[in-house]
N, C-alpha and C positions, 0 to 999 in steps of 0.2 A: 276692753272691759270683759271680765270673766262672765260667762252666761250664768244666769241665776237658775240653775237646775234644781237646787234645793228648794223645797216648798217653804214659803215664809210662814212663820208661826202666826197665830191669831192674837191680835191686841184688842183689848176692850176699848171701843171708840169713845165712850163717855169718860173713861179714866184717862185716856190719852189727851182728850181735849182739856180736861181739868188739869192735867200735869203741865201742859204747855202754858196755860194761863197762870198756874201757881208759880212755876219756875220763872216765868217772865216777871211776875210780880215780885218775887224774891230779888231778882236783879235790879228791878226798877227802884225798890226801896233802898238797896245798898248804894246805887249810883247817886241817888239824891243826897246822900251824906258825904260824898267825896269833896274834898277841898281842891282848889285850883292846883295846889302842889301835887296832890295825889293824882289828879287827872293828867298831869304832865309826866308822870312816871313812865318809863319804858315797860314793855311787856315782852313775853317770850316769842311774840310774833314779830318778825323782823320789820322794822320801820313803823310799827304801830305804837302809839302812846295809849295810856289807859282811856283817854277821851276817844281815840279812834276805835278802840275795842268796844267801848260802851255804845258808840254809834253803830258799829257793825251788828251788834246784837239786835238792835231795833230793825235793822235792814233784814236780818235773817227771819224775823217774825213778821215784818210787814209784807214779805213775799206771799204769805197766806192771803191777806186781804187784796193785795195787788193782783194776784193771779185769779182770784175770784171775780175781780172787776173785768177781766178779759173774757172774750168769747170762749166757750167751752170747746176744747179740741174734739175732733171726731172719734178718736180712739186713743187708748192708753199706749204709751211707747216705752215706759220705764216701770219695771217691777221693783218692789220695795228693796229686794236684795241686790238689785243692780245699782241702787243709788250710791252706796259708799265708793264705788269704783268710777262713778260718772262725774265726781266733783273736781277732779284734778285739772281738767281742761278749763275750768272756770276760775282757777286760782288767781291769775294775773288780773283779770277783769274785776273780780271781787275786791281785790286790794285797792285798785284805782277807785272803784265806786265807793268804798268805805272811806277813803281819805277825802273824797269830794263831799260825801254826806256829812262827815264830821266838821268840815270847814263851813258848810252851808248852814249848820244848826248849832250855833254856840250855846243855845239854851237846851241842854240835854233833858231837863225835866219836862219841858214842853214837848220835845220829840217823843219821849217815853209815854207821856199822857195821850198824845194823838195815836201812837201805835197801839197802845192798850185798848183804847176806845174802839178803834177799827177792828182789832182782833176779836173783841167781845161781840161786836155787832155781826161780824162774819160767822163766828162759830155758833151764834144763836139760831141761825136759820139754814145754813148750807148743809146739804146731805153729804154723808161720807163718800158716796160713790160719784160725787161730782168731780169731773176731770179738771185738772189745772194745767195750764200751759207753762209749766216750769221750764227754766232754761236748760235743765239737765234732761228734759223730756217730759211728755205729758204723763201725768200720774194722778191717781185718785186722791182726793183730799184726805181720806182716812190714813192712807199710806204716807202722804206728805207730812202729816202732823207727827207721825212717828219719827221722821227725819228731823223734825224741829226739836224733838227731845235731845237728839245728839248734839245739834248746834247749841242749844241752851246749856246743857250740862258741860260740854267741852269748854265753852267760853265763860261759864261761871267759874270753872276751875282755872282758866287763864287769868281772870280778874283776881281771884283769891291768891294766885301765885304772884301777881304783880304788886298788890297792895298789902303790905304787912298788917295783920290783924283784921282784915276785912271779913273773912269767914262767912260768906254768903251760904245759906243752907241749901241743900239739894232736896227737891221733892222726891220722895221715894219712888213714885211711879215713873217720873222722868228718868231717874237714875237707872231703874230696872229696864225700861224700854231701850235706853241708849246702850246699856251693856249687852242686852239680848240681841239687838240688831247687829252690833259689831261682832259678837260671837258667831252669829249665823253667817255673817259675811266671811269670816275666817273659814268656815266649813265650805263655803262656795269657792273660795280661792284655792283651798287645799283639800279637795274632797278625799274621803277615805275614812277608815275606822281604826287606824293604828294608835292614835293619840287621843286621849280624853282631856279636854280643857274645861276646868271647873272655875266658875266665877260665883261663889256662894254670896248671897242666897238666891241669885237671879238666873243663872244659866249654866248648863252643861252641854257641850257639843263634842261630837266625834269628828276628827279630821285627820289628814295626812295619809298618803298611800302606805300600804304595808299590811302585815297580818292583822286581821280584824279580831278585836277582843270580844269574847262571848260571855264569860262569867268570871266571878271573882274580882280581884284587884287588877285593873289594867296595867300592862307592863310599862306604858308610857303615859305619864300624868303631868299636867301643868295646872297649877292652882294659884290664883291671885285674887285680890279684892276688886270690886267693881271700878273704883276710880283708877287704880293702877292699870287695869285692863284697858280702860278707855284712853288713858295716856299712852299706852303702848300702841293701841290701834290707830291713834291719830298722830303719832310721832312726837308726842310731848316728852317721852322718856324712851331711852333705848333699852333693848332687851338685856344687854350686858349690864347696864347700870341697875336695872330693876332686879336682876339676879344677885348682883354683888351687894345690893342694899337689902337683900332678903325680902323684897316685895313680891317676888315670884318664887314658888317652889316648883322645881322641874326634875323629874326622875325618869330615866329610860333613855335609850339611844335615839329615839325619835321625838324627844320632848324639847328639842331646841327650836324655837319658833323665830329665831333671829332673821332668817332669810325670807320670812313671810310677812314681816312687819316693817313699817306701818301699813295698814290697810288703806288709809286715806290721810291726807295732810292739809 
């Protein structure tokens, strides 16, 4: 895991809490409309159907309530910028847990209702500095909720890709937080100032070793939209495909991020 030497940006706790609840609500509403045929469709996540993916989203959100039910750890172990690099070791276990959850809860509407109720109750009272015993490491609730925006936005996109015409909307604050956290993670993985990565309107970061830009137009620039960036950072699309499809504009000899992506999967 790369050390999080870069200081994490500040996120508005109230806006992040609202974003998590809103994006979960967007997904919940869409899932309630899915037919059995749509739920049986495959997704771009190997071995998962739409039903499995929908169940996984509740699991990703339920961890907030479940971790608040556990005793508070004595100290924090995970910085926010460490989180993207700490998830890989849990991938196999998460897949098994997801398939078990989907099999155990054929009524997705009931599962979403229970998850939403527990989330609302938890967020109504728990302070942001409350430590959670997350499986990736003890982390403050306020930081953990930022990670939930990544989970929700990424898997909203997975659902939209799997079900033609579904078009679940993205909460602006959730999309912004997800893009910013993953942009900052890139700067942690490849520290430096030779390349400027722009993700308008949400983030600009400096990264990659080499001559540091000081004024004027940077010699190495990468620019893309928030969803394409999130797809690149999480392995949903390759660098080469994004460039060929004109989803990414890259100029300069240090503007190729192919070897740095994905950041998480």
